[in-house]
OpenMM code with the backbone's topology and positions (N, CA, C; nanometers):
from openmm import Vec3, app, unit

residues = "MET GLU THR THR HIS LEU GLY LYS MET SER ALA LEU PRO ALA SER PRO ASP ALA ALA LYS LEU ASP TYR VAL PRO ASN PRO ARG PRO GLU SER ARG TYR LEU VAL ARG PHE ALA ALA PRO GLU PHE THR SER LEU CYS PRO VAL THR GLY GLN PRO ASP PHE ALA HIS LEU VAL ILE ASP TYR VAL PRO GLY ALA ARG ILE VAL GLU SER LYS SER LEU LYS LEU PHE LEU GLY SER PHE ARG ASN HIS ALA ALA PHE HIS GLU ASP CYS THR VAL GLY ILE GLY GLU ARG LEU PHE ARG GLU MET ALA PRO LEU TRP LEU ARG ILE GLY GLY TYR TRP TYR PRO ARG GLY GLY ILE PRO ILE ASP VAL PHE TRP GLN SER GLY ALA PRO PRO ALA ASP VAL TRP VAL PRO ASP GLN GLY VAL ALA GLY TYR ARG GLY ARG GLY".split()
positions = [
    Vec3(4.1858, 9.1092, 10.2153),
    Vec3(4.0796, 9.1886, 10.1548),
    Vec3(3.9588, 9.1871, 10.2487),
    Vec3(3.9337, 9.2967, 10.3124),
    Vec3(3.8201, 9.3110, 10.4026),
    Vec3(3.7079, 9.3832, 10.3302),
    Vec3(3.5884, 9.3237, 10.3303),
    Vec3(3.4729, 9.3872, 10.2687),
    Vec3(3.3617, 9.4014, 10.3707),
    Vec3(3.2767, 9.4973, 10.3480),
    Vec3(3.1664, 9.5245, 10.4393),
    Vec3(3.0496, 9.4292, 10.4174),
    Vec3(3.0229, 9.3917, 10.2919),
    Vec3(2.9009, 9.3198, 10.2581),
    Vec3(2.9206, 9.1772, 10.2077),
    Vec3(3.0267, 9.1513, 10.1350),
    Vec3(3.0445, 9.0231, 10.0679),
    Vec3(3.0454, 8.9082, 10.1686),
    Vec3(2.9558, 8.8114, 10.1472),
    Vec3(2.9455, 8.6953, 10.2347),
    Vec3(2.8777, 8.7228, 10.3666),
    Vec3(2.8149, 8.8399, 10.3805),
    Vec3(2.7499, 8.8780, 10.5058),
    Vec3(2.6071, 8.9238, 10.4778),
    Vec3(2.5233, 8.9156, 10.5786),
    Vec3(2.3898, 8.9735, 10.5676),
    Vec3(2.4048, 9.1256, 10.5721),
    Vec3(2.3388, 9.1926, 10.4805),
    Vec3(2.3492, 9.3381, 10.4737),
    Vec3(2.2122, 9.3985, 10.4518),
    Vec3(2.1804, 9.4976, 10.5328),
    Vec3(2.0553, 9.5703, 10.5155),
    Vec3(2.0747, 9.6778, 10.4094),
    Vec3(1.9660, 9.7169, 10.3466),
    Vec3(1.9709, 9.8254, 10.2495),
    Vec3(2.0056, 9.9549, 10.3234),
    Vec3(2.1075, 10.0269, 10.2785),
    Vec3(2.1432, 10.1525, 10.3462),
    Vec3(2.0275, 10.2524, 10.3437),
    Vec3(2.0202, 10.3351, 10.4459),
    Vec3(1.9115, 10.4326, 10.4582),
    Vec3(1.9202, 10.5427, 10.3540),
    Vec3(2.0393, 10.5681, 10.3026),
    Vec3(2.0575, 10.6753, 10.2031),
    Vec3(2.1848, 10.6476, 10.1247),
    Vec3(2.2004, 10.7122, 10.0090),
    Vec3(2.3260, 10.6965, 9.9346),
    Vec3(2.4481, 10.7399, 10.0155),
    Vec3(2.4353, 10.8450, 10.0957),
    Vec3(2.5480, 10.8906, 10.1769),
    Vec3(2.5873, 10.7877, 10.2823),
    Vec3(2.4901, 10.7113, 10.3316),
    Vec3(2.5181, 10.6094, 10.4328),
    Vec3(2.5719, 10.4803, 10.3718),
    Vec3(2.5584, 10.4644, 10.2415),
    Vec3(2.6012, 10.3403, 10.1753),
    Vec3(2.7530, 10.3309, 10.1718),
    Vec3(2.8044, 10.2128, 10.2015),
    Vec3(2.9483, 10.1864, 10.1981),
    Vec3(2.9782, 10.1030, 10.0745),
    Vec3(3.0526, 10.1615, 9.9823),
    Vec3(3.0965, 10.0881, 9.8639),
    Vec3(3.2290, 10.0195, 9.8946),
    Vec3(3.2385, 9.8918, 9.8579),
    Vec3(3.3610, 9.8156, 9.8776),
    Vec3(3.4355, 9.8045, 9.7454),
    Vec3(3.5669, 9.8088, 9.7540),
    Vec3(3.6526, 9.7955, 9.6376),
    Vec3(3.7545, 9.6861, 9.6667),
    Vec3(3.7851, 9.6080, 9.5661),
    Vec3(3.8811, 9.4993, 9.5802),
    Vec3(3.9888, 9.5148, 9.4732),
    Vec3(4.1030, 9.4504, 9.4929),
    Vec3(4.2093, 9.4625, 9.3929),
    Vec3(4.1653, 9.4103, 9.2557),
    Vec3(4.2079, 9.4787, 9.1515),
    Vec3(4.1810, 9.4367, 9.0143),
    Vec3(4.2522, 9.3035, 8.9906),
    Vec3(4.1779, 9.1981, 8.9553),
    Vec3(4.2429, 9.0684, 8.9357),
    Vec3(4.3273, 9.0604, 8.8085),
    Vec3(4.3133, 9.1562, 8.7177),
    Vec3(4.3883, 9.1597, 8.5915),
    Vec3(4.4456, 9.2995, 8.5667),
    Vec3(4.5295, 9.3491, 8.6571),
    Vec3(4.5789, 9.4863, 8.6417),
    Vec3(4.6659, 9.5065, 8.5184),
    Vec3(4.7201, 9.3995, 8.4626),
    Vec3(4.8047, 9.4116, 8.3442),
    Vec3(4.7232, 9.4237, 8.2158),
    Vec3(4.5924, 9.4007, 8.2240),
    Vec3(4.5047, 9.4041, 8.1064),
    Vec3(4.4136, 9.5253, 8.1108),
    Vec3(4.3866, 9.5796, 7.9931),
    Vec3(4.2864, 9.6862, 7.9803),
    Vec3(4.1576, 9.6198, 7.9359),
    Vec3(4.0519, 9.6383, 8.0119),
    Vec3(3.9229, 9.5795, 7.9787),
    Vec3(3.8121, 9.6670, 8.0346),
    Vec3(3.6927, 9.6468, 7.9844),
    Vec3(3.5766, 9.7240, 8.0259),
    Vec3(3.4857, 9.6377, 8.1121),
    Vec3(3.4344, 9.6959, 8.2183),
    Vec3(3.3360, 9.6308, 8.3053),
    Vec3(3.2047, 9.7062, 8.2885),
    Vec3(3.0947, 9.6322, 8.2749),
    Vec3(2.9623, 9.6942, 8.2604),
    Vec3(2.8685, 9.6411, 8.3675),
    Vec3(2.7989, 9.7331, 8.4331),
    Vec3(2.6888, 9.6999, 8.5228),
    Vec3(2.5629, 9.7606, 8.4641),
    Vec3(2.4566, 9.6839, 8.4587),
    Vec3(2.3266, 9.7339, 8.4143),
    Vec3(2.2288, 9.7190, 8.5300),
    Vec3(2.1576, 9.8246, 8.5581),
    Vec3(2.0557, 9.8252, 8.6634),
    Vec3(1.9245, 9.8697, 8.5994),
    Vec3(1.8498, 9.7749, 8.5398),
    Vec3(1.7302, 9.8127, 8.4650),
    Vec3(1.6101, 9.8497, 8.5515),
    Vec3(1.6214, 9.8351, 8.6834),
    Vec3(1.5086, 9.8657, 8.7717),
    Vec3(1.5469, 9.9664, 8.8798),
    Vec3(1.6327, 10.0617, 8.8462),
    Vec3(1.6742, 10.1642, 8.9409),
    Vec3(1.5564, 10.2541, 8.9749),
    Vec3(1.5444, 10.2916, 9.1022),
    Vec3(1.4371, 10.3817, 9.1440),
    Vec3(1.4915, 10.4883, 9.2396),
    Vec3(1.4284, 10.6027, 9.2327),
    Vec3(1.4516, 10.7112, 9.3274),
    Vec3(1.3187, 10.7848, 9.3420),
    Vec3(1.3188, 10.8936, 9.4155),
    Vec3(1.1957, 10.9709, 9.4352),
    Vec3(1.2106, 11.1103, 9.3771),
    Vec3(1.1034, 11.1614, 9.3202),
    Vec3(1.1010, 11.2991, 9.2733),
    Vec3(1.1123, 11.3907, 9.3958),
    Vec3(1.2043, 11.4872, 9.3942),
    Vec3(1.2207, 11.5739, 9.5103),
    Vec3(1.1064, 11.6738, 9.5296),
    Vec3(1.0209, 11.6875, 9.4301),
    Vec3(0.9097, 11.7826, 9.4401),
    Vec3(0.7812, 11.7114, 9.4823),
    Vec3(0.7488, 11.6024, 9.4134),
    Vec3(0.6212, 11.5345, 9.4378),
    Vec3(0.6318, 11.4128, 9.5293),
    Vec3(0.7518, 11.3581, 9.5437),
    Vec3(0.7683, 11.2356, 9.6213),
    Vec3(0.7296, 11.1103, 9.5445),
    Vec3(0.6880, 11.1263, 9.4194),
    Vec3(0.6504, 11.0123, 9.3359),
    Vec3(0.7754, 10.9348, 9.2945),
    Vec3(0.7614, 10.8036, 9.2716),
    Vec3(0.8783, 10.7255, 9.2302),
    Vec3(0.9194, 10.7572, 9.0866),
    Vec3(1.0489, 10.7578, 9.0638),
    Vec3(1.1073, 10.7709, 8.9312),
    Vec3(1.1832, 10.6420, 8.9020),
    Vec3(1.1790, 10.5982, 8.7778),
    Vec3(1.2404, 10.4719, 8.7380),
    Vec3(1.3398, 10.4959, 8.6252),
    Vec3(1.4507, 10.4220, 8.6292),
    Vec3(1.5528, 10.4358, 8.5256),
    Vec3(1.6194, 10.3026, 8.4977),
    Vec3(1.6780, 10.2955, 8.3808),
    Vec3(1.7683, 10.1875, 8.3434),
    Vec3(1.9068, 10.2508, 8.3430),
    Vec3(1.9908, 10.2140, 8.4390),
    Vec3(2.1259, 10.2677, 8.4467),
    Vec3(2.2237, 10.1699, 8.3834),
    Vec3(2.3205, 10.2227, 8.3112),
    Vec3(2.4306, 10.1426, 8.2576),
    Vec3(2.5603, 10.2119, 8.2979),
    Vec3(2.6429, 10.1390, 8.3726),
    Vec3(2.7707, 10.1910, 8.4215),
    Vec3(2.8817, 10.1117, 8.3541),
    Vec3(2.9688, 10.1798, 8.2833),
    Vec3(3.0850, 10.1195, 8.2181),
    Vec3(3.2107, 10.1801, 8.2789),
    Vec3(3.3110, 10.0957, 8.3070),
    Vec3(3.4382, 10.1510, 8.3518),
    Vec3(3.5548, 10.0624, 8.3116),
    Vec3(3.6701, 10.1253, 8.2982),
    Vec3(3.7958, 10.0558, 8.2729),
    Vec3(3.8722, 10.0606, 8.4047),
    Vec3(3.8929, 9.9442, 8.4673),
    Vec3(3.9547, 9.9441, 8.6003),
    Vec3(4.0984, 9.9948, 8.6017),
    Vec3(4.1319, 10.0543, 8.7140),
    Vec3(4.2704, 10.0856, 8.7463),
    Vec3(4.3182, 9.9760, 8.8406),
    Vec3(4.3617, 10.0143, 8.9583),
    Vec3(4.4121, 9.9178, 9.0565),
    Vec3(4.3003, 9.8436, 9.1293),
    Vec3(4.1769, 9.9013, 9.1282),
    Vec3(4.0667, 9.8408, 9.2046),
    Vec3(3.9428, 9.8270, 9.1179),
    Vec3(3.8550, 9.7359, 9.1619),
    Vec3(3.7228, 9.7207, 9.1022),
    Vec3(3.6198, 9.7346, 9.2136),
    Vec3(3.4981, 9.7717, 9.1764),
    Vec3(3.3921, 9.7826, 9.2765),
    Vec3(3.3326, 9.6443, 9.2998),
    Vec3(3.3066, 9.6122, 9.4247),
    Vec3(3.2450, 9.4836, 9.4600),
    Vec3(3.0957, 9.4951, 9.4301),
    Vec3(3.0412, 9.3989, 9.3564),
    Vec3(2.9069, 9.4128, 9.3001),
    Vec3(2.7953, 9.4146, 9.4043),
    Vec3(2.8074, 9.3417, 9.5139),
    Vec3(2.7014, 9.3449, 9.6151),
    Vec3(2.6930, 9.4835, 9.6787),
    Vec3(2.8071, 9.5435, 9.7063),
    Vec3(2.8039, 9.6778, 9.7655),
    Vec3(2.7464, 9.7788, 9.6659),
    Vec3(2.7751, 9.7601, 9.5367),
    Vec3(2.7175, 9.8484, 9.4347),
    Vec3(2.5660, 9.8313, 9.4298),
    Vec3(2.5193, 9.7080, 9.4352),
    Vec3(2.3752, 9.6813, 9.4342),
    Vec3(2.3068, 9.7493, 9.5534),
    Vec3(2.3658, 9.7409, 9.6709),
    Vec3(2.3080, 9.8040, 9.7891),
    Vec3(2.3127, 9.9570, 9.7782),
    Vec3(2.4219, 10.0096, 9.7253),
    Vec3(2.4334, 10.1542, 9.7034),
    Vec3(2.3227, 10.2017, 9.6096),
    Vec3(2.3053, 10.1342, 9.4973),
    Vec3(2.2013, 10.1747, 9.4030),
    Vec3(2.0626, 10.1594, 9.4652),
    Vec3(2.0413, 10.0545, 9.5429),
    Vec3(1.9134, 10.0340, 9.6111),
    Vec3(1.8830, 10.1418, 9.7131),
    Vec3(1.9872, 10.2050, 9.7685),
    Vec3(1.9662, 10.3080, 9.8704),
    Vec3(1.8997, 10.4332, 9.8142),
    Vec3(1.8903, 10.4433, 9.6823),
    Vec3(1.8241, 10.5581, 9.6201),
    Vec3(1.6713, 10.5447, 9.6214),
    Vec3(1.6190, 10.4288, 9.6581),
    Vec3(1.4734, 10.4063, 9.6550),
    Vec3(1.3952, 10.5089, 9.7353),
    Vec3(1.4507, 10.5521, 9.8461),
    Vec3(1.3832, 10.6504, 9.9302),
    Vec3(1.4566, 10.7845, 9.9297),
    Vec3(1.5367, 10.8067, 9.8279),
    Vec3(1.6177, 10.9282, 9.8162),
    Vec3(1.5509, 11.0213, 9.7147),
    Vec3(1.5259, 11.1432, 9.7572),
    Vec3(1.4619, 11.2418, 9.6704),
    Vec3(1.5685, 11.3252, 9.6003),
    Vec3(1.5769, 11.3114, 9.4678),
    Vec3(1.6734, 11.3884, 9.3897),
    Vec3(1.6295, 11.3877, 9.2433),
    Vec3(1.6676, 11.4906, 9.1728),
    Vec3(1.6395, 11.4963, 9.0298),
    Vec3(1.7234, 11.3920, 8.9557),
    Vec3(1.6785, 11.3560, 8.8370),
    Vec3(1.7458, 11.2545, 8.7560),
    Vec3(1.8933, 11.2886, 8.7358),
    Vec3(1.9198, 11.4144, 8.7063),
    Vec3(2.0562, 11.4589, 8.6807),
    Vec3(2.1456, 11.4381, 8.8028),
    Vec3(2.0926, 11.4704, 8.9204),
    Vec3(2.1687, 11.4572, 9.0442),
    Vec3(2.2001, 11.3099, 9.0730),
    Vec3(2.1016, 11.2232, 9.0574),
    Vec3(2.1235, 11.0796, 9.0810),
    Vec3(2.2289, 11.0250, 8.9862),
    Vec3(2.2098, 11.0460, 8.8566),
    Vec3(2.2976, 10.9873, 8.7564),
    Vec3(2.4407, 11.0378, 8.7702),
    Vec3(2.4577, 11.1681, 8.7705),
    Vec3(2.5921, 11.2262, 8.7773),
    Vec3(2.6568, 11.1964, 8.9128),
    Vec3(2.5784, 11.2008, 9.0192),
    Vec3(2.6315, 11.1717, 9.1527),
    Vec3(2.6858, 11.0305, 9.1654),
    Vec3(2.6163, 10.9337, 9.1074),
    Vec3(2.6643, 10.7954, 9.1096),
    Vec3(2.7966, 10.7849, 9.0342),
    Vec3(2.8003, 10.8420, 8.9150),
    Vec3(2.9234, 10.8378, 8.8362),
    Vec3(3.0399, 10.9054, 8.9068),
    Vec3(3.0174, 11.0221, 8.9608),
    Vec3(3.1252, 11.0959, 9.0272),
    Vec3(3.1756, 11.0234, 9.1514),
    Vec3(3.0839, 10.9650, 9.2293),
    Vec3(3.1281, 10.8933, 9.3507),
    Vec3(3.2125, 10.7719, 9.3138),
    Vec3(3.1649, 10.6932, 9.2181),
    Vec3(3.2425, 10.5761, 9.1767),
    Vec3(3.3797, 10.6177, 9.1232),
    Vec3(3.3842, 10.7215, 9.0432),
    Vec3(3.5103, 10.7662, 8.9857),
    Vec3(3.6050, 10.8160, 9.0950),
    Vec3(3.5532, 10.8920, 9.1881),
    Vec3(3.6352, 10.9473, 9.2966),
    Vec3(3.6910, 10.8369, 9.3869),
    Vec3(3.6069, 10.7417, 9.4255),
    Vec3(3.6480, 10.6403, 9.5223),
    Vec3(3.7265, 10.5254, 9.4593),
    Vec3(3.6851, 10.4801, 9.3425),
    Vec3(3.7470, 10.3629, 9.2807),
    Vec3(3.8699, 10.3995, 9.1992),
    Vec3(3.8757, 10.5206, 9.1481),
    Vec3(3.9857, 10.5682, 9.0644),
    Vec3(4.0096, 10.4785, 8.9430),
    Vec3(3.9039, 10.4538, 8.8627),
    Vec3(3.9248, 10.3763, 8.7398),
    Vec3(3.9987, 10.4615, 8.6369),
    Vec3(4.0449, 10.3966, 8.5310),
    Vec3(4.1077, 10.4710, 8.4227),
    Vec3(4.0047, 10.5547, 8.3480),
    Vec3(3.8805, 10.5065, 8.3438),
    Vec3(3.7724, 10.5764, 8.2740),
    Vec3(3.6401, 10.5211, 8.3247),
    Vec3(3.5390, 10.6070, 8.3296),
    Vec3(3.4054, 10.5649, 8.3720),
    Vec3(3.3018, 10.6478, 8.2987),
    Vec3(3.1913, 10.5822, 8.2620),
    Vec3(3.0756, 10.6544, 8.2091),
    Vec3(2.9500, 10.5912, 8.2681),
    Vec3(2.8465, 10.6732, 8.2777),
    Vec3(2.7168, 10.6236, 8.3222),
    Vec3(2.6096, 10.6816, 8.2313),
    Vec3(2.5170, 10.5973, 8.1912),
    Vec3(2.3994, 10.6396, 8.1177),
    Vec3(2.2772, 10.6156, 8.2049),
    Vec3(2.2014, 10.7197, 8.2292),
    Vec3(2.0758, 10.7085, 8.3039),
    Vec3(1.9606, 10.7272, 8.2074),
    Vec3(1.8925, 10.6192, 8.1763),
    Vec3(1.7810, 10.6205, 8.0812),
    Vec3(1.6518, 10.6195, 8.1639),
    Vec3(1.5986, 10.7370, 8.1892),
    Vec3(1.4853, 10.7542, 8.2801),
    Vec3(1.3530, 10.7387, 8.2063),
    Vec3(1.2614, 10.6682, 8.2698),
    Vec3(1.1279, 10.6498, 8.2138),
    Vec3(1.0465, 10.7771, 8.2365),
    Vec3(0.9571, 10.8093, 8.1426),
    Vec3(0.8864, 10.9375, 8.1531),
    Vec3(0.7815, 10.9390, 8.2636),
    Vec3(0.7703, 11.0565, 8.3217),
    Vec3(0.6548, 11.0929, 8.4027),
    Vec3(0.6180, 11.2301, 8.3515),
    Vec3(0.4929, 11.2517, 8.3217),
    Vec3(0.4520, 11.3778, 8.2618),
    Vec3(0.4817, 11.3831, 8.1130),
    Vec3(0.5109, 11.2674, 8.0543),
    Vec3(0.5252, 11.2588, 7.9096),
    Vec3(0.6638, 11.2858, 7.8533),
    Vec3(0.7634, 11.3136, 7.9389),
    Vec3(0.8963, 11.3451, 7.8871),
    Vec3(1.0000, 11.2519, 7.9494),
    Vec3(1.0619, 11.1666, 7.8685),
    Vec3(1.1751, 11.0896, 7.9224),
    Vec3(1.2979, 11.1795, 7.9319),
    Vec3(1.3767, 11.1585, 8.0350),
    Vec3(1.4992, 11.2364, 8.0531),
    Vec3(1.6145, 11.1375, 8.0592),
    Vec3(1.7071, 11.1471, 7.9659),
    Vec3(1.8253, 11.0626, 7.9672),
    Vec3(1.9442, 11.1480, 8.0061),
    Vec3(2.0253, 11.0975, 8.0992),
    Vec3(2.1379, 11.1725, 8.1537),
    Vec3(2.2648, 11.0901, 8.1339),
    Vec3(2.3705, 11.1551, 8.0824),
    Vec3(2.4959, 11.0860, 8.0542),
    Vec3(2.6115, 11.1621, 8.1167),
    Vec3(2.7054, 11.0886, 8.1769),
    Vec3(2.8255, 11.1498, 8.2342),
    Vec3(2.9425, 11.0559, 8.2097),
    Vec3(3.0579, 11.1131, 8.1789),
    Vec3(3.1787, 11.0324, 8.1698),
    Vec3(3.2963, 11.1132, 8.2203),
    Vec3(3.3995, 11.0404, 8.2617),
    Vec3(3.5150, 11.1032, 8.3246),
    Vec3(3.6103, 11.1686, 8.2254),
    Vec3(3.5963, 11.1401, 8.0986),
    Vec3(3.6838, 11.1930, 7.9953),
    Vec3(3.6716, 11.1049, 7.8724),
    Vec3(3.7646, 11.1186, 7.7821),
    Vec3(3.7623, 11.0354, 7.6606),
    Vec3(3.7947, 10.8907, 7.6965),
    Vec3(3.7263, 10.7959, 7.6337),
    Vec3(3.7564, 10.6552, 7.6624),
    Vec3(3.8952, 10.6171, 7.6114),
    Vec3(3.9605, 10.5223, 7.6783),
    Vec3(4.0912, 10.4771, 7.6300),
    Vec3(4.0798, 10.4213, 7.4881),
    Vec3(4.1745, 10.4550, 7.4035),
    Vec3(4.1705, 10.4138, 7.2629),
    Vec3(4.1865, 10.2632, 7.2446),
    Vec3(4.2511, 10.1972, 7.3392),
    Vec3(4.2801, 10.0552, 7.3222),
    Vec3(4.1800, 9.9629, 7.3932),
    Vec3(4.0620, 10.0151, 7.4286),
    Vec3(3.9596, 9.9347, 7.4959),
    Vec3(3.8325, 9.9340, 7.4118),
    Vec3(3.7743, 9.8168, 7.3968),
    Vec3(3.6469, 9.8048, 7.3251),
    Vec3(3.5372, 9.8611, 7.4142),
    Vec3(3.4693, 9.9639, 7.3662),
    Vec3(3.3602, 10.0272, 7.4402),
    Vec3(3.2334, 10.0118, 7.3572),
    Vec3(3.1551, 9.9071, 7.3845),
    Vec3(3.0331, 9.8864, 7.3065),
    Vec3(2.9254, 9.9890, 7.3402),
    Vec3(2.8310, 10.0033, 7.2493),
    Vec3(2.7134, 10.0859, 7.2727),
    Vec3(2.6431, 10.0349, 7.3987),
    Vec3(2.5797, 10.1232, 7.4721),
    Vec3(2.5144, 10.0803, 7.5954),
    Vec3(2.3904, 9.9953, 7.5709),
    Vec3(2.3403, 9.9947, 7.4505),
    Vec3(2.2339, 9.9011, 7.4143),
    Vec3(2.0954, 9.9339, 7.4677),
    Vec3(2.0720, 10.0564, 7.5099),
    Vec3(1.9406, 10.0952, 7.5583),
    Vec3(1.8771, 10.1820, 7.4494),
    Vec3(1.7664, 10.1377, 7.4001),
    Vec3(1.6993, 10.2096, 7.2909),
    Vec3(1.6464, 10.3437, 7.3371),
    Vec3(1.6397, 10.4391, 7.2442),
    Vec3(1.5716, 10.5641, 7.2725),
    Vec3(1.4287, 10.5333, 7.3139),
    Vec3(1.3667, 10.6214, 7.3878),
    Vec3(1.2364, 10.5874, 7.4454),
    Vec3(1.1292, 10.5616, 7.3412),
    Vec3(1.0789, 10.4418, 7.3424),
    Vec3(0.9595, 10.4002, 7.2685),
    Vec3(0.8983, 10.2882, 7.3502),
    Vec3(0.8832, 10.3127, 7.4780),
    Vec3(0.8349, 10.2110, 7.5677),
    Vec3(0.9482, 10.1345, 7.6330),
    Vec3(1.0724, 10.1665, 7.5947),
    Vec3(1.1948, 10.1071, 7.6497),
    Vec3(1.1921, 9.9544, 7.6489),
    Vec3(1.1024, 9.8933, 7.5785),
    Vec3(1.0965, 9.7483, 7.5825),
    Vec3(1.1372, 9.6909, 7.4573),
] * unit.nanometer
topology = app.Topology()
chain = topology.addChain("A")
for resn in residues:
    res = topology.addResidue(resn, chain)
    for name in ("N", "CA", "C"):
        topology.addAtom(name, app.Element.getBySymbol(name[0]), res)
């Protein structure tokens, strides 16, 4: 199992396109289970104003043959700090890339964006219906009321 980042010093990628996501074999391929990553301090830039945008991302997936290595995911998500894109593009793009590269049985992402200009924007994407035999808990992020 060769990885780009695990156990090595790694700089933050310059952009999401430059980020290398690592995948490793699923340690429990005979079991159906859900994996959740929460990134409560995700940031990107508004493509119009250049101002920072902040979100709480929740990524849920049911692994197939591979799982995403968490350090590479952290660096990938961090690479959005200087990336200018709308909330919809960031959220859906992350979900689609993970689904395309990792090939899980199912994946969903919730992007709970903090308001700028008085309007919170929440963006949701999933690859299809969740498997019936997997426990899929609520993402646990409250509707906007200060998000705290």
